[in-house]
ChimeraX commands (.cxc) that place a marker at each C-alpha (Angstrom):
marker #1 position 127.88,80.00,5.25 radius 0.5
marker #1 position 128.45,83.17,7.28 radius 0.5
marker #1 position 130.77,83.11,10.24 radius 0.5
marker #1 position 129.28,84.36,13.49 radius 0.5
marker #1 position 131.45,86.31,15.92 radius 0.5
marker #1 position 130.61,86.09,19.59 radius 0.5
marker #1 position 131.05,88.89,22.10 radius 0.5
marker #1 position 133.98,87.01,23.64 radius 0.5
marker #1 position 135.69,86.70,20.24 radius 0.5
marker #1 position 135.21,90.41,19.54 radius 0.5
marker #1 position 136.55,91.37,22.96 radius 0.5
marker #1 position 139.64,89.17,22.59 radius 0.5
marker #1 position 140.29,90.51,19.09 radius 0.5
marker #1 position 139.93,94.14,20.29 radius 0.5
marker #1 position 142.38,93.51,23.15 radius 0.5
marker #1 position 144.97,91.99,20.81 radius 0.5
marker #1 position 144.64,94.82,18.28 radius 0.5
marker #1 position 144.78,97.57,20.92 radius 0.5
marker #1 position 147.78,96.04,22.69 radius 0.5
marker #1 position 149.85,95.77,19.50 radius 0.5
marker #1 position 148.90,99.14,18.02 radius 0.5
marker #1 position 149.71,101.18,21.10 radius 0.5
marker #1 position 153.29,102.38,20.73 radius 0.5
marker #1 position 153.86,104.10,24.09 radius 0.5
marker #1 position 153.00,101.53,26.80 radius 0.5
marker #1 position 155.08,98.71,25.31 radius 0.5
marker #1 position 158.03,100.70,23.98 radius 0.5
marker #1 position 160.51,100.52,26.86 radius 0.5
marker #1 position 163.33,102.38,25.06 radius 0.5
marker #1 position 161.06,105.30,24.24 radius 0.5
marker #1 position 159.65,105.42,27.77 radius 0.5
marker #1 position 163.16,105.19,29.22 radius 0.5
marker #1 position 164.34,108.12,27.11 radius 0.5
marker #1 position 161.36,110.32,28.05 radius 0.5
marker #1 position 161.59,109.45,31.73 radius 0.5
marker #1 position 165.36,110.04,31.85 radius 0.5
marker #1 position 164.88,113.45,30.22 radius 0.5
marker #1 position 162.13,114.45,32.65 radius 0.5
marker #1 position 164.08,113.22,35.67 radius 0.5
marker #1 position 167.26,115.03,34.61 radius 0.5
marker #1 position 165.35,118.28,34.10 radius 0.5
marker #1 position 163.69,117.86,37.52 radius 0.5
marker #1 position 167.03,117.18,39.21 radius 0.5
marker #1 position 168.39,120.46,37.82 radius 0.5
marker #1 position 166.12,122.27,40.29 radius 0.5
marker #1 position 168.00,120.69,43.18 radius 0.5
marker #1 position 171.50,120.94,41.73 radius 0.5
marker #1 position 170.89,124.64,41.02 radius 0.5
marker #1 position 169.67,125.13,44.58 radius 0.5
marker #1 position 172.71,123.29,45.96 radius 0.5
marker #1 position 175.14,125.34,43.88 radius 0.5
marker #1 position 173.48,128.77,43.95 radius 0.5
marker #1 position 171.29,128.52,47.10 radius 0.5
marker #1 position 168.20,129.62,45.18 radius 0.5
marker #1 position 165.22,127.92,43.55 radius 0.5
marker #1 position 164.97,128.56,39.83 radius 0.5
marker #1 position 161.91,126.98,38.20 radius 0.5
marker #1 position 163.21,128.00,34.75 radius 0.5
marker #1 position 165.71,125.13,35.09 radius 0.5
marker #1 position 162.83,122.74,34.33 radius 0.5
marker #1 position 162.88,123.80,30.69 radius 0.5
marker #1 position 166.36,125.30,30.26 radius 0.5
marker #1 position 169.35,123.69,28.62 radius 0.5
marker #1 position 172.71,123.35,30.34 radius 0.5
marker #1 position 173.28,122.47,33.98 radius 0.5
marker #1 position 173.72,119.32,36.04 radius 0.5
marker #1 position 172.92,116.62,34.97 radius 0.5
marker #1 position 172.81,116.80,31.20 radius 0.5
marker #1 position 169.29,115.86,30.13 radius 0.5
marker #1 position 170.48,115.40,26.55 radius 0.5
marker #1 position 173.01,112.80,27.71 radius 0.5
marker #1 position 170.48,111.13,29.99 radius 0.5
marker #1 position 167.97,110.86,27.15 radius 0.5
marker #1 position 170.22,109.37,24.50 radius 0.5
marker #1 position 172.01,107.07,26.95 radius 0.5
marker #1 position 168.72,105.74,28.29 radius 0.5
marker #1 position 167.56,105.13,24.73 radius 0.5
marker #1 position 170.75,103.31,23.72 radius 0.5
marker #1 position 170.93,101.26,26.93 radius 0.5
marker #1 position 167.27,100.24,26.74 radius 0.5
marker #1 position 167.65,99.19,23.10 radius 0.5
marker #1 position 170.81,97.26,24.00 radius 0.5
marker #1 position 169.09,95.39,26.82 radius 0.5
marker #1 position 165.92,94.75,24.83 radius 0.5
marker #1 position 167.34,93.79,21.43 radius 0.5
marker #1 position 170.95,92.94,22.16 radius 0.5
marker #1 position 174.20,94.75,21.46 radius 0.5
marker #1 position 174.64,93.27,17.99 radius 0.5
marker #1 position 171.60,94.84,16.36 radius 0.5
marker #1 position 171.42,97.78,14.00 radius 0.5
marker #1 position 169.07,99.70,16.29 radius 0.5
marker #1 position 171.61,99.63,19.12 radius 0.5
marker #1 position 174.41,100.73,16.77 radius 0.5
marker #1 position 172.36,103.70,15.59 radius 0.5
marker #1 position 171.38,104.67,19.14 radius 0.5
marker #1 position 174.98,104.36,20.37 radius 0.5
marker #1 position 176.37,106.54,17.57 radius 0.5
marker #1 position 173.58,109.08,18.17 radius 0.5
marker #1 position 174.40,109.12,21.90 radius 0.5
marker #1 position 178.09,109.68,21.23 radius 0.5
marker #1 position 177.42,112.55,18.82 radius 0.5
marker #1 position 174.96,114.24,21.18 radius 0.5
marker #1 position 177.28,113.94,24.20 radius 0.5
marker #1 position 180.30,115.14,22.23 radius 0.5
marker #1 position 178.31,118.10,20.95 radius 0.5
marker #1 position 176.97,118.95,24.43 radius 0.5
marker #1 position 180.42,119.02,26.01 radius 0.5
marker #1 position 182.25,120.47,23.02 radius 0.5
marker #1 position 180.55,122.73,20.52 radius 0.5
marker #1 position 177.62,123.83,22.67 radius 0.5
marker #1 position 179.80,124.36,25.76 radius 0.5
marker #1 position 182.17,126.62,23.85 radius 0.5
marker #1 position 179.30,128.47,22.15 radius 0.5
marker #1 position 177.93,129.23,25.62 radius 0.5
marker #1 position 181.31,130.49,26.80 radius 0.5
marker #1 position 181.56,132.73,23.72 radius 0.5
marker #1 position 178.08,134.08,24.45 radius 0.5
marker #1 position 179.21,134.96,28.00 radius 0.5
marker #1 position 182.19,136.85,26.64 radius 0.5
marker #1 position 180.13,138.68,24.00 radius 0.5
marker #1 position 177.57,139.67,26.66 radius 0.5
marker #1 position 180.36,141.16,28.79 radius 0.5
marker #1 position 181.72,143.11,25.81 radius 0.5
marker #1 position 178.27,144.48,24.94 radius 0.5
marker #1 position 177.71,145.56,28.58 radius 0.5
marker #1 position 180.90,147.62,28.49 radius 0.5
marker #1 position 179.92,149.50,25.33 radius 0.5
marker #1 position 178.76,153.11,25.70 radius 0.5
marker #1 position 174.96,153.57,25.69 radius 0.5
marker #1 position 175.01,155.37,22.33 radius 0.5
marker #1 position 176.59,152.38,20.56 radius 0.5
marker #1 position 174.05,150.65,18.27 radius 0.5
marker #1 position 174.82,147.20,19.72 radius 0.5
marker #1 position 174.53,148.27,23.38 radius 0.5
marker #1 position 170.75,147.76,23.39 radius 0.5
marker #1 position 170.88,144.24,21.94 radius 0.5
marker #1 position 169.31,141.58,24.14 radius 0.5
marker #1 position 171.93,139.35,25.85 radius 0.5
marker #1 position 172.75,136.02,24.26 radius 0.5
marker #1 position 171.87,132.77,26.03 radius 0.5
marker #1 position 175.04,131.51,27.64 radius 0.5
marker #1 position 173.81,128.31,29.28 radius 0.5
marker #1 position 173.98,126.08,26.23 radius 0.5
marker #1 position 176.39,123.23,26.83 radius 0.5
marker #1 position 177.66,120.95,29.55 radius 0.5
marker #1 position 180.91,120.22,31.27 radius 0.5
marker #1 position 182.25,116.67,30.89 radius 0.5
marker #1 position 181.13,115.96,34.49 radius 0.5
marker #1 position 177.56,117.03,33.68 radius 0.5
marker #1 position 177.58,114.81,30.59 radius 0.5
marker #1 position 178.92,111.87,32.61 radius 0.5
marker #1 position 176.26,112.38,35.30 radius 0.5
marker #1 position 173.55,112.49,32.65 radius 0.5
marker #1 position 174.78,109.32,30.99 radius 0.5
marker #1 position 174.93,107.47,34.32 radius 0.5
marker #1 position 171.38,108.66,35.08 radius 0.5
marker #1 position 170.24,107.42,31.66 radius 0.5
marker #1 position 171.75,103.98,32.25 radius 0.5
marker #1 position 170.11,103.72,35.66 radius 0.5
marker #1 position 166.71,104.73,34.30 radius 0.5
marker #1 position 166.96,102.26,31.41 radius 0.5
marker #1 position 167.98,99.48,33.79 radius 0.5
marker #1 position 165.10,100.23,36.19 radius 0.5
marker #1 position 162.59,100.44,33.33 radius 0.5
marker #1 position 163.86,97.09,32.05 radius 0.5
marker #1 position 163.37,95.33,35.36 radius 0.5
marker #1 position 159.98,96.83,36.23 radius 0.5
marker link #1:1,2 radius 0.2
marker link #1:2,3 radius 0.2
marker link #1:3,4 radius 0.2
marker link #1:4,5 radius 0.2
marker link #1:5,6 radius 0.2
marker link #1:6,7 radius 0.2
marker link #1:7,8 radius 0.2
marker link #1:8,9 radius 0.2
marker link #1:9,10 radius 0.2
marker link #1:10,11 radius 0.2
marker link #1:11,12 radius 0.2
marker link #1:12,13 radius 0.2
marker link #1:13,14 radius 0.2
marker link #1:14,15 radius 0.2
marker link #1:15,16 radius 0.2
marker link #1:16,17 radius 0.2
marker link #1:17,18 radius 0.2
marker link #1:18,19 radius 0.2
marker link #1:19,20 radius 0.2
marker link #1:20,21 radius 0.2
marker link #1:21,22 radius 0.2
marker link #1:22,23 radius 0.2
marker link #1:23,24 radius 0.2
marker link #1:24,25 radius 0.2
marker link #1:25,26 radius 0.2
marker link #1:26,27 radius 0.2
marker link #1:27,28 radius 0.2
marker link #1:28,29 radius 0.2
marker link #1:29,30 radius 0.2
marker link #1:30,31 radius 0.2
marker link #1:31,32 radius 0.2
marker link #1:32,33 radius 0.2
marker link #1:33,34 radius 0.2
marker link #1:34,35 radius 0.2
marker link #1:35,36 radius 0.2
marker link #1:36,37 radius 0.2
marker link #1:37,38 radius 0.2
marker link #1:38,39 radius 0.2
marker link #1:39,40 radius 0.2
marker link #1:40,41 radius 0.2
marker link #1:41,42 radius 0.2
marker link #1:42,43 radius 0.2
marker link #1:43,44 radius 0.2
marker link #1:44,45 radius 0.2
marker link #1:45,46 radius 0.2
marker link #1:46,47 radius 0.2
marker link #1:47,48 radius 0.2
marker link #1:48,49 radius 0.2
marker link #1:49,50 radius 0.2
marker link #1:50,51 radius 0.2
marker link #1:51,52 radius 0.2
marker link #1:52,53 radius 0.2
marker link #1:53,54 radius 0.2
marker link #1:54,55 radius 0.2
marker link #1:55,56 radius 0.2
marker link #1:56,57 radius 0.2
marker link #1:57,58 radius 0.2
marker link #1:58,59 radius 0.2
marker link #1:59,60 radius 0.2
marker link #1:60,61 radius 0.2
marker link #1:61,62 radius 0.2
marker link #1:62,63 radius 0.2
marker link #1:63,64 radius 0.2
marker link #1:64,65 radius 0.2
marker link #1:65,66 radius 0.2
marker link #1:66,67 radius 0.2
marker link #1:67,68 radius 0.2
marker link #1:68,69 radius 0.2
marker link #1:69,70 radius 0.2
marker link #1:70,71 radius 0.2
marker link #1:71,72 radius 0.2
marker link #1:72,73 radius 0.2
marker link #1:73,74 radius 0.2
marker link #1:74,75 radius 0.2
marker link #1:75,76 radius 0.2
marker link #1:76,77 radius 0.2
marker link #1:77,78 radius 0.2
marker link #1:78,79 radius 0.2
marker link #1:79,80 radius 0.2
marker link #1:80,81 radius 0.2
marker link #1:81,82 radius 0.2
marker link #1:82,83 radius 0.2
marker link #1:83,84 radius 0.2
marker link #1:84,85 radius 0.2
marker link #1:85,86 radius 0.2
marker link #1:86,87 radius 0.2
marker link #1:87,88 radius 0.2
marker link #1:88,89 radius 0.2
marker link #1:89,90 radius 0.2
marker link #1:90,91 radius 0.2
marker link #1:91,92 radius 0.2
marker link #1:92,93 radius 0.2
marker link #1:93,94 radius 0.2
marker link #1:94,95 radius 0.2
marker link #1:95,96 radius 0.2
marker link #1:96,97 radius 0.2
marker link #1:97,98 radius 0.2
marker link #1:98,99 radius 0.2
marker link #1:99,100 radius 0.2
marker link #1:100,101 radius 0.2
marker link #1:101,102 radius 0.2
marker link #1:102,103 radius 0.2
marker link #1:103,104 radius 0.2
marker link #1:104,105 radius 0.2
marker link #1:105,106 radius 0.2
marker link #1:106,107 radius 0.2
marker link #1:107,108 radius 0.2
marker link #1:108,109 radius 0.2
marker link #1:109,110 radius 0.2
marker link #1:110,111 radius 0.2
marker link #1:111,112 radius 0.2
marker link #1:112,113 radius 0.2
marker link #1:113,114 radius 0.2
marker link #1:114,115 radius 0.2
marker link #1:115,116 radius 0.2
marker link #1:116,117 radius 0.2
marker link #1:117,118 radius 0.2
marker link #1:118,119 radius 0.2
marker link #1:119,120 radius 0.2
marker link #1:120,121 radius 0.2
marker link #1:121,122 radius 0.2
marker link #1:122,123 radius 0.2
marker link #1:123,124 radius 0.2
marker link #1:124,125 radius 0.2
marker link #1:125,126 radius 0.2
marker link #1:126,127 radius 0.2
marker link #1:127,128 radius 0.2
marker link #1:128,129 radius 0.2
marker link #1:129,130 radius 0.2
marker link #1:130,131 radius 0.2
marker link #1:131,132 radius 0.2
marker link #1:132,133 radius 0.2
marker link #1:133,134 radius 0.2
marker link #1:134,135 radius 0.2
marker link #1:135,136 radius 0.2
marker link #1:136,137 radius 0.2
marker link #1:137,138 radius 0.2
marker link #1:138,139 radius 0.2
marker link #1:139,140 radius 0.2
marker link #1:140,141 radius 0.2
marker link #1:141,142 radius 0.2
marker link #1:142,143 radius 0.2
marker link #1:143,144 radius 0.2
marker link #1:144,145 radius 0.2
marker link #1:145,146 radius 0.2
marker link #1:146,147 radius 0.2
marker link #1:147,148 radius 0.2
marker link #1:148,149 radius 0.2
marker link #1:149,150 radius 0.2
marker link #1:150,151 radius 0.2
marker link #1:151,152 radius 0.2
marker link #1:152,153 radius 0.2
marker link #1:153,154 radius 0.2
marker link #1:154,155 radius 0.2
marker link #1:155,156 radius 0.2
marker link #1:156,157 radius 0.2
marker link #1:157,158 radius 0.2
marker link #1:158,159 radius 0.2
marker link #1:159,160 radius 0.2
marker link #1:160,161 radius 0.2
marker link #1:161,162 radius 0.2
marker link #1:162,163 radius 0.2
marker link #1:163,164 radius 0.2
marker link #1:164,165 radius 0.2
marker link #1:165,166 radius 0.2
marker link #1:166,167 radius 0.2
view
């Protein structure tokens, strides 16, 4: 005998399939990471204005500056995973190690690479115009973050993850 499916059964089945297959609306760690990144980038507009007394819309997509969006992103991800799945799980361990590597890199390697770029740009500017390197485009020098910028980003990430958890 054939089984007959009613409209109500089909509707309930569609709702259950669509709610489990959608990755974005139910994935709090992923949403926390994206929102923390976007918020940190947005806040850079205001911290740049406070520090330099000018609006710079390029800060919305640039690296470097206060707060560190890299730190905010990975901290929000790790914190949200920790609150959702517990601190003893493998996913939290991976996210925590990733966060530590990213924050160390932002305040170490990338910060010093940016400082070296500043110095190289100054050297190139002082070269005579006939020197072959004098016409080279300047290097990007806003690459890394100070430890304070990394700390501010990580605090922002924790706050975002906590607020996403409770909402």
